[in-house]
PLY file of the C-alpha trace (Angstrom):
ply
format ascii 1.0
element vertex 436
property float x
property float y
property float z
element edge 435
property int vertex1
property int vertex2
end_header
-24.45 -71.80 22.94
-21.57 -72.97 25.49
-21.42 -76.59 26.23
-21.91 -77.59 30.02
-20.68 -80.50 32.15
-23.39 -82.17 34.37
-22.46 -82.19 37.90
-21.41 -85.41 39.64
-20.02 -86.53 43.13
-16.15 -86.61 43.32
-14.47 -89.78 44.48
-13.37 -90.07 48.14
-9.74 -89.46 48.60
-7.77 -92.45 49.85
-4.81 -91.82 52.39
-1.83 -94.23 52.91
-1.17 -94.73 56.83
2.51 -95.57 57.76
2.94 -98.92 59.74
5.32 -99.89 62.33
6.35 -103.02 60.86
10.18 -102.91 61.32
12.42 -104.08 64.10
11.95 -102.58 67.46
8.82 -101.09 66.37
5.58 -100.87 68.18
2.60 -102.91 67.24
-0.63 -101.50 65.98
-1.11 -98.68 62.98
-0.49 -95.08 63.57
-3.45 -92.95 63.38
-3.73 -90.09 61.09
-2.02 -86.76 62.48
-0.63 -88.25 65.64
0.59 -91.41 67.06
0.14 -93.26 70.18
3.55 -95.22 70.10
6.94 -93.88 71.19
9.30 -92.92 68.68
12.73 -94.93 68.25
15.82 -93.50 69.09
16.93 -93.80 65.39
13.73 -92.11 64.35
14.63 -89.20 67.09
18.05 -88.98 65.60
16.83 -88.82 62.09
14.28 -86.22 63.08
17.03 -84.06 64.77
19.23 -84.57 61.94
16.42 -83.65 59.37
15.72 -80.72 61.67
19.55 -79.67 61.72
19.48 -80.08 57.69
16.36 -78.33 57.47
17.28 -75.34 59.50
20.81 -75.21 57.65
18.85 -75.34 54.37
16.56 -72.67 55.50
19.42 -70.43 56.86
21.29 -70.80 53.75
18.35 -70.09 51.68
17.55 -67.09 53.54
21.23 -65.83 53.67
21.22 -66.19 49.67
17.86 -64.74 49.42
18.96 -61.72 51.61
22.02 -61.47 49.51
20.21 -61.57 46.36
17.62 -58.85 47.96
20.39 -56.86 48.87
22.07 -57.00 45.50
18.80 -56.50 43.58
18.12 -53.60 45.85
21.46 -52.04 45.15
21.09 -52.79 41.33
17.69 -51.29 41.24
18.75 -48.18 43.11
21.85 -47.71 40.96
19.51 -48.31 37.93
16.84 -45.87 39.33
19.75 -43.38 39.73
21.08 -43.84 36.45
17.56 -43.84 34.81
16.76 -40.58 36.85
19.93 -38.94 35.98
19.48 -40.02 32.18
15.96 -38.78 32.28
17.21 -35.43 33.94
19.79 -35.29 31.23
17.14 -35.73 28.39
14.99 -33.23 30.03
17.81 -30.85 30.07
18.46 -31.41 26.59
15.07 -30.75 25.77
15.00 -27.64 27.83
17.99 -26.50 25.66
16.06 -27.43 22.35
13.04 -25.61 23.60
14.90 -22.74 24.62
16.68 -22.51 21.44
13.27 -22.58 19.33
11.68 -20.22 21.83
14.47 -17.67 21.35
14.14 -18.12 17.44
10.53 -17.33 17.91
10.76 -14.53 19.95
13.37 -12.86 17.91
11.08 -13.61 14.75
8.12 -12.14 16.50
10.36 -9.00 17.49
11.25 -8.64 13.79
7.83 -8.95 12.46
6.61 -6.27 15.01
9.39 -4.12 13.84
8.71 -4.96 10.15
5.13 -4.32 10.62
5.55 -1.00 12.16
7.88 -0.10 9.20
5.24 -1.17 6.67
2.56 0.73 8.91
4.80 3.92 8.31
5.28 3.24 4.54
1.15 2.79 4.40
0.96 6.21 6.15
3.45 7.75 3.66
1.26 6.18 0.81
-2.20 7.62 2.36
-0.33 11.02 2.91
0.83 10.97 -0.90
-2.47 10.04 -1.81
-4.06 12.90 -0.05
-1.63 15.30 -1.18
-2.46 14.40 -4.98
-5.80 15.91 -4.39
-4.54 19.27 -4.55
-2.75 19.16 -7.85
-5.78 17.30 -9.33
-7.99 20.20 -8.18
-5.55 22.74 -9.39
-5.24 21.11 -12.84
-9.18 20.58 -13.06
-9.61 24.10 -11.96
-7.11 25.46 -14.55
-8.76 23.80 -17.28
-12.22 25.16 -16.26
-10.80 28.70 -15.91
-9.46 28.55 -19.38
-12.75 27.38 -20.91
-13.62 31.20 -20.01
-11.17 32.39 -22.47
-12.86 34.54 -24.97
-12.82 34.16 -28.98
-10.38 33.99 -30.71
-7.99 32.95 -27.90
-10.27 29.79 -26.79
-7.60 27.40 -28.61
-6.33 24.06 -27.70
-2.74 25.24 -27.07
0.14 23.27 -25.70
-0.90 24.60 -22.20
-4.11 22.79 -22.16
-2.49 19.77 -23.48
-0.05 19.70 -20.80
-2.73 20.31 -18.33
-4.75 17.21 -19.49
-1.59 15.17 -19.48
-1.04 16.37 -15.79
-4.83 15.45 -15.00
-4.52 11.93 -16.67
-1.00 11.51 -14.79
-2.63 12.43 -11.39
-5.59 9.99 -11.89
-3.15 7.23 -12.87
-0.90 7.72 -9.83
-4.05 7.94 -7.51
-5.13 4.54 -8.82
-1.65 3.15 -8.26
-1.25 4.32 -4.88
-4.47 2.77 -3.75
-3.64 -0.29 -5.03
-0.38 -0.07 -3.34
-2.37 0.58 -0.03
-4.58 -2.21 -0.66
-1.33 -4.39 -0.98
0.21 -2.81 1.94
-2.85 -3.44 4.18
-3.11 -7.12 2.99
0.83 -7.52 3.80
0.32 -6.09 7.05
-2.55 -8.38 7.97
-0.44 -11.58 7.10
2.18 -10.22 9.12
0.15 -10.00 12.13
-1.29 -13.40 11.31
2.21 -15.09 11.38
3.18 -13.06 14.22
0.15 -14.44 16.23
1.11 -17.88 15.04
4.60 -17.34 16.36
3.35 -15.96 19.43
1.18 -18.96 20.08
3.98 -21.23 19.41
6.20 -19.20 21.52
3.65 -19.36 24.35
3.23 -23.23 24.02
7.12 -23.61 24.28
7.24 -21.21 27.41
4.74 -23.47 29.11
6.56 -26.63 28.16
9.82 -25.04 29.22
8.37 -24.14 32.60
6.94 -27.64 32.98
10.33 -29.16 31.90
12.01 -27.04 34.19
9.88 -27.84 36.97
10.31 -31.64 35.86
14.28 -31.08 35.87
14.12 -29.98 39.70
12.29 -32.87 40.86
14.54 -35.66 42.59
13.74 -38.61 44.78
13.95 -36.38 47.89
11.44 -34.11 46.47
8.26 -33.63 48.59
5.99 -32.46 45.62
6.53 -35.78 43.79
3.40 -37.98 43.81
2.25 -41.16 42.25
0.39 -40.95 38.89
0.25 -44.63 37.67
-1.51 -43.76 34.49
1.11 -40.98 33.51
3.06 -43.52 31.30
0.50 -43.73 28.62
1.07 -41.90 25.44
-1.56 -39.53 24.27
-2.87 -40.04 20.74
-2.45 -36.25 19.83
1.33 -36.17 21.01
4.01 -35.29 18.42
7.29 -36.59 17.55
10.43 -34.74 17.89
10.72 -34.56 14.02
7.04 -33.10 13.70
7.69 -31.03 16.81
10.74 -29.46 15.22
9.20 -29.37 11.76
6.19 -27.42 12.97
8.07 -24.59 14.63
10.60 -24.53 11.73
7.59 -24.21 9.24
6.21 -21.43 11.19
9.54 -19.55 11.37
9.85 -20.31 7.44
6.50 -18.67 6.68
7.08 -15.80 8.94
10.71 -15.03 7.43
8.96 -15.58 3.99
6.34 -12.75 4.73
8.77 -10.42 6.52
10.91 -10.76 3.24
7.90 -10.08 1.18
7.06 -7.11 3.51
10.48 -5.71 3.09
10.39 -6.11 -0.53
7.23 -4.10 -0.48
8.69 -1.36 1.51
11.46 -0.97 -1.11
8.80 -0.96 -3.76
6.61 1.82 -1.91
9.97 3.82 -1.62
10.38 3.43 -5.55
6.85 4.29 -6.18
6.66 7.26 -4.04
10.05 8.57 -5.54
8.86 8.03 -8.94
5.39 9.41 -8.52
6.47 12.53 -6.81
9.43 13.34 -9.49
6.91 12.71 -12.37
4.29 15.17 -10.81
7.09 17.81 -10.27
8.28 17.18 -13.60
4.71 17.46 -15.05
4.11 20.71 -12.81
7.34 22.37 -14.10
6.34 21.59 -17.73
2.84 23.07 -17.23
4.43 26.10 -15.34
6.91 26.47 -18.48
4.10 26.19 -20.98
2.07 28.75 -19.04
5.12 31.02 -18.97
5.69 30.69 -22.82
1.96 31.10 -23.42
1.93 34.42 -21.38
4.80 35.66 -23.13
3.14 34.89 -26.49
0.05 36.65 -25.42
1.94 39.54 -23.98
3.73 40.20 -27.18
0.68 39.78 -29.28
-1.06 42.25 -27.02
1.72 44.73 -27.36
1.79 44.39 -30.96
-2.08 44.75 -31.23
-1.65 47.87 -28.93
0.81 49.44 -31.19
-1.34 48.64 -34.27
-4.42 50.07 -32.18
-2.26 53.34 -31.65
-1.29 53.56 -35.20
-4.96 52.78 -36.41
-6.21 55.44 -34.05
-3.67 57.95 -35.44
-4.79 56.89 -38.86
-8.15 57.32 -38.20
-7.67 60.82 -36.84
-5.74 61.59 -40.19
-8.53 60.03 -41.96
-11.11 62.23 -40.34
-8.92 65.23 -41.24
-8.67 63.97 -45.00
-12.55 63.60 -45.00
-13.04 67.00 -43.53
-10.54 68.45 -45.93
-12.23 66.53 -49.07
-15.74 67.85 -48.02
-14.15 71.45 -47.44
-12.69 70.96 -51.22
-16.07 70.10 -52.41
-17.69 73.02 -51.04
-14.77 75.15 -52.19
-15.60 73.98 -55.56
-19.34 74.45 -55.48
-19.11 78.37 -55.60
-16.90 78.49 -58.73
-19.38 76.24 -60.11
-22.34 78.32 -59.30
-20.41 81.30 -60.56
-19.70 79.70 -63.91
-23.27 78.27 -64.24
-24.55 81.58 -63.39
-22.58 83.31 -66.16
-23.64 80.67 -68.63
-27.31 81.14 -67.61
-27.16 85.02 -67.89
-25.21 84.73 -71.37
-27.87 82.52 -72.69
-30.19 85.25 -72.27
-28.34 87.54 -74.97
-30.65 88.65 -77.75
-30.40 87.76 -81.33
-27.33 87.66 -83.02
-25.51 88.37 -79.62
-26.16 84.77 -78.41
-22.80 83.92 -79.82
-20.54 80.92 -79.17
-17.46 82.96 -78.62
-14.15 82.13 -76.62
-15.75 83.36 -73.56
-18.62 80.98 -73.93
-16.38 78.05 -74.74
-14.25 78.87 -71.65
-17.40 79.15 -69.37
-18.41 75.65 -70.59
-15.06 73.89 -70.33
-14.85 75.69 -66.86
-18.30 74.02 -65.85
-17.05 70.84 -67.03
-13.94 70.71 -65.27
-15.43 71.87 -61.97
-18.01 68.93 -62.46
-14.96 66.51 -63.13
-13.16 67.84 -60.04
-16.24 67.54 -57.93
-16.81 63.96 -59.10
-13.09 63.06 -58.34
-13.63 64.96 -55.02
-16.84 63.05 -54.16
-15.46 59.70 -55.30
-12.25 60.32 -53.16
-14.54 61.14 -50.06
-16.52 57.89 -50.62
-13.27 56.30 -50.69
-11.77 58.08 -47.60
-15.23 57.47 -45.53
-14.97 53.88 -46.60
-11.22 53.76 -45.25
-12.36 55.55 -42.16
-15.16 52.86 -41.57
-12.62 49.99 -42.16
-10.47 51.75 -39.73
-13.06 52.01 -37.25
-13.90 48.35 -37.75
-10.22 47.60 -37.29
-10.05 49.71 -34.32
-13.12 47.85 -32.87
-11.43 44.34 -33.80
-8.17 45.42 -32.09
-9.94 46.68 -28.98
-11.87 43.34 -28.82
-8.78 41.15 -29.39
-6.75 43.23 -26.86
-9.79 42.86 -24.45
-9.77 39.01 -24.96
-5.95 38.80 -24.66
-6.14 40.85 -21.62
-8.72 38.30 -20.15
-6.76 35.42 -21.38
-3.33 36.80 -19.42
-5.56 37.47 -16.54
-6.79 33.78 -16.49
-3.47 32.35 -17.07
-1.45 34.61 -14.87
-3.88 35.68 -12.14
-5.98 32.67 -11.87
-4.02 29.79 -13.15
-0.46 30.38 -12.38
-1.35 31.97 -8.90
-3.39 29.04 -8.15
-0.57 26.78 -9.17
1.77 28.43 -6.42
-0.12 26.16 -4.01
1.25 23.00 -5.78
2.64 20.59 -2.87
6.36 20.20 -2.42
8.26 17.08 -3.46
8.22 15.88 0.17
4.53 16.32 0.36
3.97 14.23 -2.76
6.56 11.72 -1.28
4.51 11.27 1.85
7.08 12.77 4.41
4.81 15.79 5.26
1.09 16.61 5.29
0 1
1 2
2 3
3 4
4 5
5 6
6 7
7 8
8 9
9 10
10 11
11 12
12 13
13 14
14 15
15 16
16 17
17 18
18 19
19 20
20 21
21 22
22 23
23 24
24 25
25 26
26 27
27 28
28 29
29 30
30 31
31 32
32 33
33 34
34 35
35 36
36 37
37 38
38 39
39 40
40 41
41 42
42 43
43 44
44 45
45 46
46 47
47 48
48 49
49 50
50 51
51 52
52 53
53 54
54 55
55 56
56 57
57 58
58 59
59 60
60 61
61 62
62 63
63 64
64 65
65 66
66 67
67 68
68 69
69 70
70 71
71 72
72 73
73 74
74 75
75 76
76 77
77 78
78 79
79 80
80 81
81 82
82 83
83 84
84 85
85 86
86 87
87 88
88 89
89 90
90 91
91 92
92 93
93 94
94 95
95 96
96 97
97 98
98 99
99 100
100 101
101 102
102 103
103 104
104 105
105 106
106 107
107 108
108 109
109 110
110 111
111 112
112 113
113 114
114 115
115 116
116 117
117 118
118 119
119 120
120 121
121 122
122 123
123 124
124 125
125 126
126 127
127 128
128 129
129 130
130 131
131 132
132 133
133 134
134 135
135 136
136 137
137 138
138 139
139 140
140 141
141 142
142 143
143 144
144 145
145 146
146 147
147 148
148 149
149 150
150 151
151 152
152 153
153 154
154 155
155 156
156 157
157 158
158 159
159 160
160 161
161 162
162 163
163 164
164 165
165 166
166 167
167 168
168 169
169 170
170 171
171 172
172 173
173 174
174 175
175 176
176 177
177 178
178 179
179 180
180 181
181 182
182 183
183 184
184 185
185 186
186 187
187 188
188 189
189 190
190 191
191 192
192 193
193 194
194 195
195 196
196 197
197 198
198 199
199 200
200 201
201 202
202 203
203 204
204 205
205 206
206 207
207 208
208 209
209 210
210 211
211 212
212 213
213 214
214 215
215 216
216 217
217 218
218 219
219 220
220 221
221 222
222 223
223 224
224 225
225 226
226 227
227 228
228 229
229 230
230 231
231 232
232 233
233 234
234 235
235 236
236 237
237 238
238 239
239 240
240 241
241 242
242 243
243 244
244 245
245 246
246 247
247 248
248 249
249 250
250 251
251 252
252 253
253 254
254 255
255 256
256 257
257 258
258 259
259 260
260 261
261 262
262 263
263 264
264 265
265 266
266 267
267 268
268 269
269 270
270 271
271 272
272 273
273 274
274 275
275 276
276 277
277 278
278 279
279 280
280 281
281 282
282 283
283 284
284 285
285 286
286 287
287 288
288 289
289 290
290 291
291 292
292 293
293 294
294 295
295 296
296 297
297 298
298 299
299 300
300 301
301 302
302 303
303 304
304 305
305 306
306 307
307 308
308 309
309 310
310 311
311 312
312 313
313 314
314 315
315 316
316 317
317 318
318 319
319 320
320 321
321 322
322 323
323 324
324 325
325 326
326 327
327 328
328 329
329 330
330 331
331 332
332 333
333 334
334 335
335 336
336 337
337 338
338 339
339 340
340 341
341 342
342 343
343 344
344 345
345 346
346 347
347 348
348 349
349 350
350 351
351 352
352 353
353 354
354 355
355 356
356 357
357 358
358 359
359 360
360 361
361 362
362 363
363 364
364 365
365 366
366 367
367 368
368 369
369 370
370 371
371 372
372 373
373 374
374 375
375 376
376 377
377 378
378 379
379 380
380 381
381 382
382 383
383 384
384 385
385 386
386 387
387 388
388 389
389 390
390 391
391 392
392 393
393 394
394 395
395 396
396 397
397 398
398 399
399 400
400 401
401 402
402 403
403 404
404 405
405 406
406 407
407 408
408 409
409 410
410 411
411 412
412 413
413 414
414 415
415 416
416 417
417 418
418 419
419 420
420 421
421 422
422 423
423 424
424 425
425 426
426 427
427 428
428 429
429 430
430 431
431 432
432 433
433 434
434 435
């Protein structure tokens, strides 16, 4: 609690009153503030001298004050002019710095816009290339499905199927690569636009600051727009220093240039990817076409040989049929002599008594029958062999026709279905994303 002093009455002030006690002075005391007695002549001279001296002193002090005031006014005017000129020069230097950074930011924004446009064009190439891979993939899968309809024994895993499987796998890998590259391009485009917006905001702030400083640079002591702002000298807490101001813009430019360089490198990578993928697809397409050509030549050669064998087999079947017919006729031709010989033996066996003699005629008839039976047996055996050979030839004929039909079907699938479909394969420009 603050201590207080108790109130009390102040003592009365005492005044000393001058007395006229000298020679030639009037008697009596002078009253406070005026006097009733006359002044002495010396007092009058003293008073005049005092007035002269006081006037001289006051005049001298006034002249000295006027001179100092004029000098101070001149000095302050010169100081104000020098200060204003220095401030104007500093504002001009600040305008040059701001204009330099503003120009750098504008160039960087334009470079980012151009780089983003180029990267967008590369992204469109990637998308066109990805769309173009759908046709080769559908062709490869359709070829594999069509070749599954080949008939036995041509349903084989040949080098054509191996190349088609390699082509389908290559296309799937390329599609995954293109999708990843498109995502990378989209991300880089987003980063480019973000840094462009950052540089544009910085550029916009600098344009506004440049306009303000330019307006400040045009103001002078005779400006009618100049007004008093007593509190404008206070520094704001959020104000930056020249170092942080320059570093802020420099950091923005460095980040933008880094992303622009990354975007340019990505464009180069996209060029390499599209060139390599398009060349790989065309090389694999040529390899598949070459395999189809070789396989069709093999099938054509095999079918031609089978047709030749079929023609020979048909001719052999005709000859064998004639042989069977000849054997049957030979058998029939032997049956009549056999019946004659058997009839003779039967009639001679009815000879009476001693006439039933085993004479030379009897032995010859018996040997004739045996010879005829042996001939018939040999002919019948040969007929069986000929008929079996004929059946084998007919089976071979059926197998050959079946194989020829299967090969014809395989040739139709490979040549008319697969190879005809492969004529729709995209060009290398389409695979590289230059054309739709």
